[in-house]
N, CA and C of each residue as an Amber inpcrd file, in Angstrom:
protein
   642
 -32.0590000  44.7910000 -71.3130000 -32.2520000  44.3160000 -70.0250000
 -34.2550000  44.0770000 -70.1000000 -34.8840000  42.9740000 -69.8260000
 -36.7970000  43.5200000 -70.4230000 -36.9100000  43.4820000 -68.4950000
 -37.2950000  44.2660000 -68.1880000 -37.9340000  44.8960000 -66.9250000
 -39.0160000  43.7050000 -66.8170000 -39.5730000  43.4380000 -65.1200000
 -40.3450000  42.7330000 -64.4850000 -41.7900000  43.3130000 -64.6450000
 -42.1240000  42.6800000 -65.5850000 -44.1310000  43.5510000 -65.5760000
 -44.4550000  43.4640000 -63.9850000 -45.6930000  44.4720000 -63.8410000
 -46.2450000  44.9750000 -62.5510000 -46.7670000  43.5770000 -62.2270000
 -46.8880000  43.4590000 -60.5700000 -47.7270000  42.6480000 -60.3030000
 -48.7710000  42.6670000 -60.0270000 -49.7090000  41.9370000 -61.0030000
 -51.1860000  42.0790000 -60.6930000 -51.8280000  41.3880000 -59.6210000
 -52.7430000  42.8310000 -58.7350000 -53.3640000  42.0790000 -57.5640000
 -54.8600000  42.4010000 -57.6030000 -55.4140000  40.9520000 -56.6710000
 -56.8180000  41.5490000 -56.5380000 -57.0630000  41.6550000 -54.8710000
 -58.3400000  42.3580000 -54.4610000 -58.6170000  42.7560000 -52.8110000
 -59.7080000  41.7280000 -52.8570000 -59.9100000  41.0770000 -52.1360000
 -61.8440000  40.6980000 -51.4320000 -61.3690000  40.4350000 -49.7240000
 -62.0340000  41.4990000 -49.8260000 -62.8750000  42.0740000 -48.0440000
 -63.8590000  42.7130000 -47.8720000 -64.5460000  42.3380000 -47.3940000
 -66.1010000  42.8120000 -47.3070000 -66.1720000  44.1810000 -46.1680000
 -65.2580000  44.8650000 -46.3100000 -64.7140000  46.2060000 -44.9140000
 -64.5560000  47.2640000 -46.0950000 -65.5300000  47.5280000 -46.8550000
 -65.6590000  48.8180000 -48.2780000 -63.7370000  49.8180000 -47.9070000
 -64.3420000  50.2280000 -46.7470000 -63.0200000  51.5880000 -46.0540000
 -61.5960000  50.6550000 -46.3240000 -61.3670000  49.7900000 -45.4230000
 -60.3370000  48.6780000 -45.6120000 -59.8460000  48.4920000 -46.8270000
 -60.8720000  48.2720000 -47.4250000 -60.0780000  47.2570000 -49.0770000
 -59.8050000  48.3470000 -49.8060000 -60.5140000  50.0020000 -49.3800000
 -60.3760000  51.2600000 -50.3560000 -58.7650000  51.6500000 -50.1670000
 -59.3220000  51.6850000 -48.7320000 -57.4940000  51.9470000 -48.3270000
 -56.2320000  51.1070000 -48.6570000 -56.6640000  50.0320000 -48.3400000
 -55.3360000  49.2990000 -49.0990000 -55.4340000  49.6050000 -50.7270000
 -56.4470000  49.5060000 -51.5090000 -56.0390000  49.5920000 -52.4560000
 -55.0790000  50.8100000 -53.1380000 -55.7220000  52.1420000 -52.2150000
 -54.8120000  53.2370000 -52.2580000 -53.1610000  53.3920000 -52.4880000
 -53.0670000  52.3320000 -51.0350000 -51.6690000  52.2690000 -50.7320000
 -50.8220000  51.1770000 -51.5970000 -51.9840000  50.1720000 -52.3550000
 -50.7110000  49.4380000 -52.9200000 -50.4480000  49.9710000 -54.5730000
 -51.8290000  50.7780000 -54.7650000 -51.8920000  51.2050000 -55.8100000
 -50.3040000  52.5900000 -56.2100000 -50.2980000  53.1770000 -54.8840000
 -48.8600000  54.1270000 -55.0310000 -47.6060000  53.2900000 -55.4320000
 -47.1040000  52.4350000 -55.3500000 -46.2710000  51.2840000 -56.0460000
 -46.3220000  51.3670000 -57.6260000 -45.1640000  51.3920000 -58.2030000
 -45.1060000  51.2680000 -59.3350000 -45.1290000  49.8400000 -59.6170000
 -44.4010000  49.3830000 -58.8220000 -44.6570000  47.7520000 -59.2680000
 -45.7090000  47.0440000 -59.3770000 -47.0630000  47.8940000 -58.2960000
 -48.4740000  46.9790000 -58.0420000 -49.2700000  47.3340000 -58.9830000
 -50.4810000  46.7270000 -59.1630000 -51.3260000  47.0980000 -60.4090000
 -52.4480000  46.1220000 -59.6850000 -53.6980000  46.9720000 -59.2790000
 -54.8840000  46.7630000 -59.1810000 -55.5930000  46.2090000 -59.7700000
 -56.3150000  45.2710000 -59.8430000 -56.7700000  44.8450000 -61.2320000
 -57.9790000  44.0480000 -61.0050000 -58.3540000  44.5980000 -59.4230000
 -60.2310000  43.6830000 -59.2750000 -60.5310000  44.0690000 -57.4910000
 -61.4360000  43.9060000 -56.9090000 -62.0760000  44.4330000 -55.6910000
 -63.0380000  43.5550000 -55.5950000 -63.5570000  42.7480000 -54.7880000
 -64.3820000  42.1700000 -54.3660000 -64.7360000  42.3970000 -52.2080000
 -66.3440000  42.0760000 -52.4550000 -66.1300000  42.2630000 -51.3080000
 -67.0390000  40.8970000 -50.3870000 -67.1690000  39.8210000 -51.3790000
 -67.4040000  38.2190000 -50.6340000 -66.5780000  37.2890000 -51.2690000
 -66.6510000  35.9390000 -51.1210000 -65.7310000  34.7580000 -51.9930000
 -66.8330000  34.5550000 -53.3570000 -67.8000000  34.6330000 -53.2780000
 -68.4610000  34.4650000 -54.6110000 -68.5030000  35.4660000 -56.0840000
 -67.6910000  37.0990000 -55.3800000 -67.5800000  37.7150000 -56.3110000
 -66.1570000  37.5780000 -56.6790000 -65.7700000  37.2100000 -55.8850000
 -64.2110000  36.8320000 -56.1160000 -63.6810000  35.4300000 -57.2360000
 -64.6600000  34.6590000 -56.8130000 -64.6690000  34.0630000 -58.2830000
 -64.8880000  34.0850000 -59.2980000 -66.0650000  34.8120000 -59.0360000
 -66.4940000  35.7060000 -60.7610000 -65.5360000  36.3030000 -61.1790000
 -65.0840000  37.8750000 -60.6630000 -63.5720000  38.0490000 -61.4520000
 -62.8330000  36.8980000 -61.2930000 -62.6720000  36.0590000 -60.8230000
 -61.3880000  35.1810000 -61.7630000 -61.7260000  34.6390000 -62.7980000
 -62.9380000  33.9550000 -62.9320000 -63.0010000  33.6980000 -63.9780000
 -63.0860000  34.5020000 -65.8670000 -62.9260000  36.0300000 -65.2980000
 -62.6350000  36.6870000 -66.3450000 -61.2710000  37.2680000 -66.1730000
 -60.4100000  37.6100000 -65.2380000 -58.8130000  37.8740000 -65.3000000
 -58.7280000  37.6600000 -64.0470000 -57.5530000  36.9510000 -63.9650000
 -56.1940000  36.3320000 -62.6270000 -55.6310000  36.6640000 -62.5800000
 -55.1270000  37.4590000 -61.3220000 -53.9390000  38.3290000 -60.9030000
 -53.0490000  37.3740000 -60.8540000 -51.1180000  37.6930000 -60.5440000
 -50.8820000  37.0720000 -59.9850000 -50.7010000  36.7130000 -58.4530000
 -51.6300000  37.9710000 -57.7120000 -51.4460000  37.5770000 -56.1280000
 -53.0830000  38.1600000 -56.1830000 -53.5250000  37.1910000 -54.7610000
 -55.0220000  37.6020000 -54.5140000 -55.1580000  37.5730000 -53.0290000
 -55.5020000  39.0000000 -52.4740000 -55.2090000  38.8110000 -51.1920000
 -56.8820000  39.5590000 -50.6890000 -56.6990000  38.4150000 -49.7460000
 -57.9800000  37.8820000 -49.2050000 -58.1070000  37.8780000 -48.1090000
 -59.4660000  38.5380000 -47.5230000 -59.9830000  38.0220000 -45.8050000
 -60.4400000  36.8200000 -45.6900000 -60.9020000  36.3310000 -44.9140000
 -61.3860000  35.0230000 -44.0840000 -62.8100000  35.0630000 -43.9960000
 -62.9540000  36.3000000 -42.9650000 -64.5970000  36.5040000 -42.5600000
 -65.3040000  37.7650000 -43.3640000 -65.6160000  36.7930000 -44.4530000
 -66.2930000  37.3920000 -45.3310000 -67.6980000  36.7800000 -45.8750000
 -69.5560000  37.7560000 -45.5470000 -70.2160000  36.9270000 -46.2660000
 -70.3330000  36.5700000 -47.4700000 -71.7690000  35.8810000 -47.8800000
 -71.7410000  34.7250000 -48.6510000 -71.1370000  33.8960000 -49.3160000
 -69.9790000  33.5810000 -49.3020000 -68.9170000  32.6960000 -49.0740000
 -67.5650000  32.8930000 -48.1660000 -67.7800000  32.3810000 -47.6040000
 -66.3740000  32.1610000 -46.2680000 -65.7100000  32.7120000 -47.4400000
 -64.3770000  33.4740000 -46.3490000 -63.0250000  33.3960000 -47.3360000
 -62.4470000  32.1120000 -47.4870000 -62.0730000  31.3460000 -46.0720000
 -61.2580000  30.2020000 -46.2150000 -61.7550000  28.9430000 -46.8460000
 -63.5080000  28.8700000 -47.2660000 -64.4030000  27.9960000 -47.9790000
 -63.7120000  28.5310000 -49.7350000 -63.7590000  29.9090000 -50.0600000
 -63.4590000  30.6230000 -50.9250000 -62.2460000  30.4370000 -51.6000000
 -61.2880000  30.3360000 -50.4120000 -59.9040000  29.4000000 -50.5640000
 -59.6760000  28.3610000 -51.2570000 -60.0890000  27.0220000 -50.6580000
 -60.0620000  25.8470000 -50.9380000 -60.8100000  25.9540000 -52.4140000
 -61.2260000  26.6980000 -52.8220000 -62.1730000  26.7320000 -54.6180000
 -61.3580000  27.2280000 -55.5650000 -60.7700000  28.1910000 -54.7610000
 -59.3780000  28.9070000 -55.9410000 -58.5590000  27.9020000 -55.9270000
 -58.1350000  27.1930000 -55.1850000 -57.1650000  26.7380000 -55.4650000
 -57.2750000  25.1910000 -55.9780000 -58.4210000  25.0810000 -56.5170000
 -58.4080000  23.9160000 -57.6020000 -58.9170000  24.4020000 -58.5670000
 -59.9520000  26.0000000 -58.5630000 -60.6130000  26.1840000 -59.6540000
 -59.1710000  26.9470000 -60.2100000 -57.8170000  27.8830000 -59.4460000
 -57.2160000  28.7660000 -60.2370000 -55.9660000  28.4360000 -59.2700000
 -55.3140000  26.7670000 -59.7630000 -53.9460000  26.9160000 -59.2880000
 -52.7570000  27.7410000 -58.8520000 -52.7860000  28.5540000 -60.2180000
 -51.3320000  29.4780000 -60.6870000 -51.6480000  30.7180000 -60.0500000
 -52.8640000  30.8110000 -59.2860000 -53.2150000  32.2250000 -58.4510000
 -52.2950000  32.0470000 -57.2130000 -51.3570000  32.9680000 -56.5020000
 -51.0160000  33.0040000 -55.2960000 -51.7600000  33.8170000 -54.1970000
 -52.4410000  33.6440000 -53.1050000 -53.1820000  33.3950000 -52.4770000
 -52.2280000  34.3510000 -51.1620000 -52.5730000  35.2830000 -50.7880000
 -52.3430000  35.8330000 -49.6020000 -53.0640000  36.3810000 -48.7370000
 -53.5040000  35.7700000 -47.3840000 -54.4630000  35.9910000 -46.4800000
 -54.3370000  37.1380000 -45.6690000 -55.0150000  37.8490000 -45.5380000
 -55.0500000  39.4220000 -44.8060000 -56.1260000  39.4010000 -44.0480000
 -55.7920000  39.2090000 -42.1790000 -56.6960000  38.6330000 -41.2250000
 -56.5900000  39.9310000 -40.5160000 -57.7100000  40.2480000 -39.3850000
 -57.7850000  40.3380000 -38.4970000 -57.0960000  39.8820000 -36.9850000
 -57.0570000  38.5450000 -37.3910000 -57.2400000  37.5410000 -36.1430000
 -55.9190000  36.5810000 -36.4280000 -55.2390000  35.8910000 -35.6470000
 -54.4140000  35.4750000 -36.7380000 -54.1210000  34.0700000 -35.2770000
 -53.7860000  32.6520000 -36.1730000 -53.3880000  31.2370000 -35.2390000
 -52.6330000  30.5100000 -35.6620000 -51.8240000  29.7570000 -34.9980000
 -51.1860000  28.7700000 -35.6820000 -51.4790000  27.7760000 -36.1600000
 -52.5430000  27.6990000 -35.8620000 -53.6770000  26.3980000 -36.1060000
 -54.1380000  26.6380000 -37.2390000 -54.8020000  27.8540000 -37.7690000
 -55.1420000  28.3930000 -38.6520000 -54.2760000  28.6770000 -39.9330000
 -53.2060000  28.7100000 -39.4350000 -52.0610000  29.0920000 -40.4080000
 -51.5970000  28.3060000 -41.0670000 -51.4480000  26.6680000 -40.2320000
 -50.8250000  25.7730000 -40.6980000 -51.9780000  25.2910000 -41.9190000
 -53.1190000  25.2440000 -41.1400000 -54.1700000  24.7830000 -42.3530000
 -54.3700000  25.5460000 -43.3400000 -53.9820000  26.4880000 -43.6660000
 -54.0150000  27.4040000 -44.9370000 -52.3980000  27.1970000 -45.5300000
 -51.4070000  27.1110000 -45.0680000 -50.2900000  26.5320000 -45.4100000
 -50.3410000  25.2870000 -46.1710000 -51.0710000  24.4480000 -45.8260000
 -51.2380000  23.2110000 -46.1700000 -51.5880000  22.9840000 -47.3480000
 -53.3250000  23.6840000 -47.9710000 -53.8400000  24.0270000 -48.9530000
 -53.3800000  25.0350000 -50.1370000 -52.1150000  25.5780000 -49.9770000
 -50.5950000  26.2380000 -51.0100000 -51.2100000  27.3630000 -50.7170000
 -52.1550000  28.3570000 -49.7110000 -51.6730000  29.6790000 -49.1370000
 -50.4610000  29.9880000 -49.0440000 -49.9850000  31.4000000 -49.6020000
 -48.5330000  31.7060000 -49.8610000 -48.0200000  32.4340000 -48.8010000
 -49.1690000  33.2850000 -47.7780000 -48.8460000  34.0190000 -46.8740000
 -49.9590000  34.5930000 -46.1110000 -50.0130000  34.2540000 -44.8920000
 -51.1450000  34.9370000 -43.3280000 -50.5000000  35.5720000 -43.0770000
 -51.3320000  36.9710000 -43.0090000 -50.9470000  38.2640000 -42.9940000
 -51.9310000  38.7990000 -41.8380000 -51.7050000  39.7040000 -40.6990000
 -52.1790000  40.2440000 -39.6740000 -52.5660000  41.8070000 -40.0200000
 -54.1190000  41.9620000 -40.1760000 -54.5270000  43.5590000 -40.8430000
 -53.1410000  44.8350000 -40.3620000 -52.7690000  44.7010000 -39.1120000
 -52.1100000  45.7940000 -38.7160000 -50.7170000  45.6650000 -38.9600000
 -50.1430000  45.1410000 -39.9860000 -48.8040000  45.1250000 -40.6390000
 -48.6700000  46.6280000 -41.2690000 -47.2820000  46.8000000 -40.6590000
 -47.4190000  47.9710000 -41.6300000 -47.1180000  48.2190000 -43.3150000
 -47.2010000  49.0640000 -43.8140000 -47.0210000  49.3240000 -45.3240000
 -46.0920000  48.8690000 -46.0450000 -44.6910000  49.0640000 -45.5950000
 -43.8490000  48.7170000 -46.1380000 -43.6710000  46.8190000 -46.0760000
 -44.0560000  46.4070000 -44.6820000 -43.9570000  44.8820000 -44.4550000
 -44.3290000  44.3390000 -45.3200000 -45.7030000  45.1230000 -45.9960000
 -46.7960000  44.4770000 -46.7410000 -46.4240000  44.4190000 -47.8730000
 -45.8360000  46.0370000 -48.4570000 -45.0940000  45.4670000 -50.0580000
 -43.8410000  44.6140000 -50.2680000 -42.8800000  44.6650000 -48.7770000
 -41.8940000  43.7170000 -48.9000000 -42.7300000  41.7860000 -49.1500000
 -43.7070000  41.8540000 -48.4900000 -44.0550000  40.2100000 -48.4970000
 -44.3900000  40.3170000 -49.5680000 -45.4220000  41.1200000 -50.3330000
 -46.0730000  40.6060000 -51.6800000 -44.9450000  40.4990000 -52.8930000
 -43.6710000  41.6130000 -52.7480000 -43.1230000  40.9500000 -53.8770000
 -42.3200000  40.0390000 -53.5310000 -41.8990000  39.1440000 -51.8530000
 -42.0210000  38.2570000 -52.0740000 -42.2920000  36.9750000 -52.6240000
 -43.5180000  36.8710000 -52.6070000 -44.6710000  35.6520000 -52.8300000
 -44.6070000  36.1500000 -54.0950000 -44.5140000  37.0680000 -54.9660000
 -44.2330000  36.9210000 -56.6610000 -43.0010000  36.3840000 -56.8760000
 -41.8870000  36.3570000 -56.0050000 -40.5580000  35.7110000 -56.4480000
 -40.8420000  34.3390000 -55.6820000 -41.7470000  33.6120000 -55.1220000
 -41.8420000  32.3920000 -54.9750000 -41.6310000  31.9930000 -53.4690000
 -42.3310000  33.1470000 -52.4540000 -41.2920000  32.9510000 -51.3530000
 -42.5870000  32.8660000 -50.7020000 -42.9130000  32.4970000 -49.2540000
 -43.9030000  32.2570000 -48.6080000 -43.8010000  33.1260000 -47.1160000
 -44.7950000  33.5250000 -46.7920000 -44.4740000  34.2280000 -44.7390000
 -46.2550000  33.9490000 -44.3680000 -45.2030000  33.7860000 -43.3380000
 -46.5270000  33.4970000 -42.2960000 -45.9970000  33.5550000 -40.7520000
 -46.6050000  34.5850000 -39.9920000 -46.2160000  35.0750000 -39.1060000
 -46.1160000  34.1610000 -38.0020000 -45.1380000  34.3020000 -37.0550000
 -44.9590000  34.1180000 -35.8200000 -45.5110000  34.3800000 -34.6630000
 -46.5990000  34.0500000 -33.6360000 -46.9760000  34.4430000 -32.8470000
 -46.3120000  34.6580000 -31.3700000 -46.1210000  35.8970000 -31.6810000
 -45.1820000  36.6840000 -29.6150000 -44.8410000  35.4240000 -29.3700000
 -43.8760000  34.8750000 -28.2650000 -44.1550000  33.9290000 -26.9710000
 -44.7540000  34.5750000 -25.8790000 -45.0610000  35.5080000 -25.8440000
 -45.5850000  36.2380000 -24.6450000 -47.3200000  36.3220000 -24.8740000
 -47.8080000  35.8310000 -26.0370000 -49.3760000  35.6440000 -25.7920000
 -49.5340000  35.3650000 -24.6820000 -51.1680000  36.1950000 -24.4420000
 -51.7340000  35.5630000 -23.3040000 -52.1060000  34.1020000 -23.2280000
 -51.7840000  33.6250000 -22.1300000 -52.1560000  32.0460000 -22.0500000
 -53.4440000  31.9660000 -22.2320000 -53.8450000  30.7390000 -22.5650000
 -55.6770000  30.0540000 -22.5070000 -56.1870000  30.1370000 -21.7430000
 -57.7350000  30.7480000 -21.9880000 -58.4230000  30.1220000 -20.8690000
 -58.6080000  28.8930000 -20.7310000 -58.5480000  28.8290000 -22.1720000
 -59.1020000  27.0040000 -22.3320000 -58.4550000  25.7730000 -21.4800000
 -57.4050000  26.5770000 -21.4640000 -56.3500000  25.2820000 -21.0200000
 -57.0340000  24.7070000 -19.7390000 -57.7790000  25.5180000 -18.7590000
 -58.0260000  25.4260000 -17.6720000 -59.9400000  25.3570000 -18.1280000
 -60.1190000  24.5740000 -19.4940000 -61.6840000  24.6010000 -19.5420000
 -62.7270000  24.5520000 -18.8880000 -63.1670000  23.2960000 -17.5890000
 -63.4630000  23.1030000 -16.4180000 -63.9000000  24.8380000 -15.7310000
 -62.8010000  25.1980000 -15.5380000 -63.2520000  26.2950000 -14.4760000
 -63.7490000  27.5900000 -15.0520000 -63.2950000  27.6190000 -16.6320000
 -63.7710000  28.9880000 -17.4420000 -65.3200000  28.6450000 -17.5620000
 -65.6750000  27.5010000 -18.0400000 -66.4600000  27.3930000 -18.1420000
 -68.1040000  27.6830000 -17.0610000 -67.0330000  27.3010000 -15.9780000
 -68.2620000  27.2530000 -14.4550000 -68.0730000  28.8840000 -13.8130000
 -66.5110000  29.5950000 -14.2870000 -66.5910000  30.8760000 -13.6250000
 -67.7670000  31.8010000 -14.8750000 -67.7970000  31.5190000 -16.1110000
 -68.6360000  32.1690000 -16.8830000 -70.1160000  31.5360000 -17.2370000
 -69.8690000  30.5500000 -16.4760000 -71.6720000  29.9710000 -16.8280000
 -71.8220000  29.5590000 -18.3140000 -70.9280000  29.0500000 -18.6020000
 -71.2190000  28.7230000 -20.2480000 -71.8540000  27.0260000 -20.7370000
 -72.8310000  27.1680000 -21.1620000 -72.8940000  25.3160000 -21.4950000
 -72.0090000  25.1240000 -22.0520000 -72.0080000  23.5490000 -22.2560000
 -70.9550000  22.8370000 -23.1560000 -70.7120000  23.4130000 -24.5560000
 -72.1150000  23.4280000 -25.1710000 -72.6080000  23.8810000 -26.6060000
 -71.4270000  25.0190000 -26.8500000 -71.9200000  26.4500000 -25.2810000
 -71.2150000  27.4940000 -25.8670000 -69.6230000  27.3150000 -26.0990000
 -69.6640000  26.3650000 -25.0160000 -68.1040000  26.2890000 -25.1480000
 -67.2480000  25.5960000 -26.6030000 -67.8620000  25.0030000 -26.9670000
 -67.7420000  23.9400000 -28.3160000 -67.4410000  25.0750000 -29.1750000
 -68.8630000  25.9470000 -29.5650000 -69.1260000  27.1210000 -30.4090000
 -67.9610000  27.7380000 -30.1960000 -67.2500000  28.0290000 -28.6850000
 -66.8770000  29.0180000 -28.5170000 -65.2290000  28.9270000 -28.8050000
 -65.0490000  28.1010000 -29.1800000 -64.0380000  27.1120000 -29.4660000
 -63.5130000  27.2280000 -31.0350000 -65.0980000  26.9580000 -31.9220000
 -64.6970000  26.9340000 -33.4640000 -64.6810000  28.1600000 -33.5080000
 -65.2310000  29.3980000 -32.8150000 -65.3360000  30.6950000 -33.3710000
 -63.7130000  31.0090000 -33.2740000 -62.7580000  30.5650000 -32.3950000
 -61.4900000  31.1270000 -32.0980000 -60.6640000  30.3060000 -33.2190000
 -60.9360000  29.1280000 -33.8960000 -60.6030000  28.4760000 -35.2430000
 -60.9620000  29.5620000 -36.1760000 -61.5760000  30.8060000 -35.9440000
 -61.8160000  31.4120000 -37.1110000 -63.8210000  30.5980000 -38.3310000
 -64.2220000  29.7110000 -37.4030000 -65.2250000  29.0470000 -38.3540000
 -66.1980000  30.2230000 -38.5400000 -67.0770000  29.9000000 -39.1280000
 -68.0030000  31.4070000 -39.6950000 -69.0850000  30.6100000 -39.1240000
 -70.6520000  31.8140000 -39.1740000 -71.8060000  30.8880000 -38.0310000
 -71.8170000  30.0570000 -38.9610000 -72.4340000  29.9210000 -40.2620000
 -72.6260000  28.7200000 -41.3240000 -71.7840000  27.5180000 -40.8690000
 -70.8320000  27.7180000 -40.6060000 -69.7040000  26.8230000 -40.9200000
 -70.2230000  26.2500000 -39.7480000 -69.6530000  26.3850000 -38.4520000
 -70.3520000  26.0260000 -37.2270000 -71.6520000  25.2880000 -37.1810000
 -72.6250000  26.0630000 -37.6200000 -74.3920000  25.1930000 -38.1370000
 -74.0500000  24.4700000 -38.8430000 -73.3950000  24.0210000 -39.5410000
 -72.6310000  22.8690000 -40.9000000 -72.3270000  21.7530000 -39.9390000
 -71.1250000  21.8320000 -39.1570000 -70.1700000  21.1830000 -38.8100000
 -70.7820000  20.6920000 -37.3670000 -71.6100000  21.1380000 -36.7020000
 -71.7800000  20.9990000 -35.4870000 -73.7170000  20.1050000 -35.6850000
 -74.1780000  20.1930000 -37.0030000 -76.0830000  19.9600000 -37.4540000
 -76.6830000  20.2960000 -36.8590000 -76.8540000  22.1060000 -36.5640000
 -77.4610000  22.7550000 -35.8890000 -78.1080000  23.8790000 -36.9660000
 -79.2930000  24.5580000 -36.4190000 -79.7530000  25.7020000 -37.0840000
 -78.5920000  27.0880000 -37.1640000 -78.5810000  27.7820000 -38.1500000
 -77.8880000  28.8400000 -38.1590000 -78.7830000  29.6420000 -36.9050000
 -80.0050000  30.0600000 -36.8850000 -80.4930000  30.7930000 -36.1920000
 -79.9360000  30.3700000 -35.0040000 -79.7580000  29.0530000 -34.2610000
 -79.3440000  28.9070000 -33.0930000 -77.8970000  29.3000000 -33.1170000
 -76.7670000  28.8240000 -33.8260000 -75.7300000  29.6040000 -33.6620000
 -75.8640000  31.2460000 -33.1860000 -76.2790000  31.5640000 -33.9450000
 -76.6950000  33.0530000 -33.8230000 -77.5330000  33.0930000 -32.3080000
 -77.7980000  32.4470000 -32.0210000 -78.2910000  32.2760000 -30.2170000
 -77.6210000  32.5980000 -29.3160000 -76.8830000  30.9720000 -29.5060000
 -76.0260000  31.1770000 -28.7920000 -74.0580000  32.1530000 -29.0730000
 -74.2860000  32.8750000 -29.9280000 -73.4280000  34.0530000 -30.4700000
 -74.0530000  34.8150000 -29.1990000 -74.8950000  35.3720000 -29.0510000
 -75.8370000  36.4860000 -28.0690000 -75.7650000  36.3040000 -27.0260000
 -76.0370000  34.7040000 -26.5060000 -76.2070000  34.6670000 -25.2610000
 -74.6290000  34.7010000 -24.5070000 -73.1540000  34.1570000 -25.5460000
 -72.3460000  34.3830000 -24.6470000 -71.6760000  35.5540000 -25.0730000
 -72.2570000  36.2160000 -26.0330000 -71.4450000  37.9340000 -25.3510000
 -72.1650000  38.3310000 -24.4910000 -73.1390000  38.2740000 -23.9270000
 -74.3650000  38.9440000 -22.7550000 -73.3370000  38.4860000 -21.3820000
 -73.0670000  36.9230000 -21.7590000 -72.3220000  36.1170000 -20.3920000
 -70.7080000  36.6340000 -20.3430000 -70.0680000  37.7160000 -21.4580000
 -68.6400000  37.3190000 -21.4250000 -68.3240000  38.9090000 -21.6830000
 -69.5960000  39.5830000 -21.7000000 -69.5620000  40.9560000 -21.2510000
 -68.6620000  41.7140000 -22.6380000 -68.9640000  41.5630000 -23.8420000
 -68.0280000  41.9180000 -25.4590000 -69.7080000  42.7530000 -26.1260000
 -69.2150000  43.1240000 -27.0940000 -69.5240000  43.3760000 -27.6380000
 -69.8820000  42.5690000 -29.0200000 -71.3290000  42.4790000 -29.0420000
 -71.6890000  41.1450000 -30.4830000 -70.9090000  40.5380000 -30.9410000
 -70.7290000  40.5550000 -32.5140000 -69.8070000  39.0770000 -32.8810000
 -68.8200000  39.4880000 -32.9640000 -68.2390000  40.7980000 -33.2940000
 -66.3420000  41.0310000 -33.5550000 -65.9710000  41.3090000 -32.6140000
 -66.4240000  41.3840000 -30.9060000 -66.2750000  41.2350000 -29.4790000
 -65.8380000  40.1510000 -29.2430000 -66.9540000  38.9160000 -29.7050000
 -66.7590000  37.5900000 -29.0300000 -65.8780000  37.2570000 -29.7430000
 -65.3580000  37.2150000 -31.1560000 -64.3560000  36.7580000 -31.7550000
 -63.3150000  36.9430000 -31.1970000 -62.9200000  38.5570000 -31.6630000
 -61.4900000  39.1900000 -30.4640000 -61.4680000  38.0200000 -29.1100000
 -62.3260000  38.1330000 -28.4540000 -62.4080000  37.5210000 -27.3060000
 -62.0910000  35.8740000 -27.4680000 -62.3940000  35.1650000 -28.4330000
 -62.0270000  33.5320000 -28.3140000 -61.0380000  33.5440000 -29.6430000
 -60.5720000  34.4920000 -30.0730000 -59.1370000  34.6870000 -30.4880000
 -58.1820000  34.7560000 -29.5650000 -57.9020000  35.6170000 -28.5530000
 -56.9690000  35.9060000 -27.8950000 -56.8740000  34.9110000 -26.7970000
 -58.0940000  34.2360000 -26.6530000 -57.7480000  32.9670000 -25.3160000
 -58.0910000  31.5950000 -26.2070000 -57.3600000  31.7530000 -26.9200000
 -57.9400000  30.7450000 -27.7390000 -56.4490000  29.2360000 -27.5460000
 -56.5060000  27.9740000 -27.3660000 -55.9700000  26.7900000 -27.4020000
 -55.2850000  26.9380000 -28.1970000 -54.0280000  27.0470000 -28.2160000
 -52.8980000  27.1090000 -29.1040000 -52.0580000  25.6590000 -29.6230000
């Protein structure tokens, strides 16, 4: 009986400690083999030109080339690669979009190791995995947008940008979508962080995701 060869994996995440930790955990599994690591979408495409893994584990929020944009390019150029998105934030709208372009799994970063191993093995066998948001998720403040906007002294443009942030758009994508300068987006982010009393970009993204309109 012929044994199945190891599942080759590539990791793309701009958080070095997380990426290295994930690599170490996965490498302990005899059936998994890490063949490449990248810190942004551009590096991923470069690595794929030289070696193609069975599964690519990809973060969405990366510099240089955003993970969502990189995913679409990878699906076009390397359709044989199975993509697993591993992200800190999760939304049903984003999950639907990723599934529509061929992503095989969308998993939160706080998933335990054993579950992660099972998901990866399942993807190798042709399965998909998209987490379901629990029914007790906090209701969205955007359901009462006018009240929220007024109570937090946000402008209409800030509300628009906050909604896009909640959908996991990068600053560059927001600038392109709204036809405004990247510096303008950054200024709005800074102002909103102060108004909402959150710490910088990470805090603003967490707030937006937790309160997004699903």
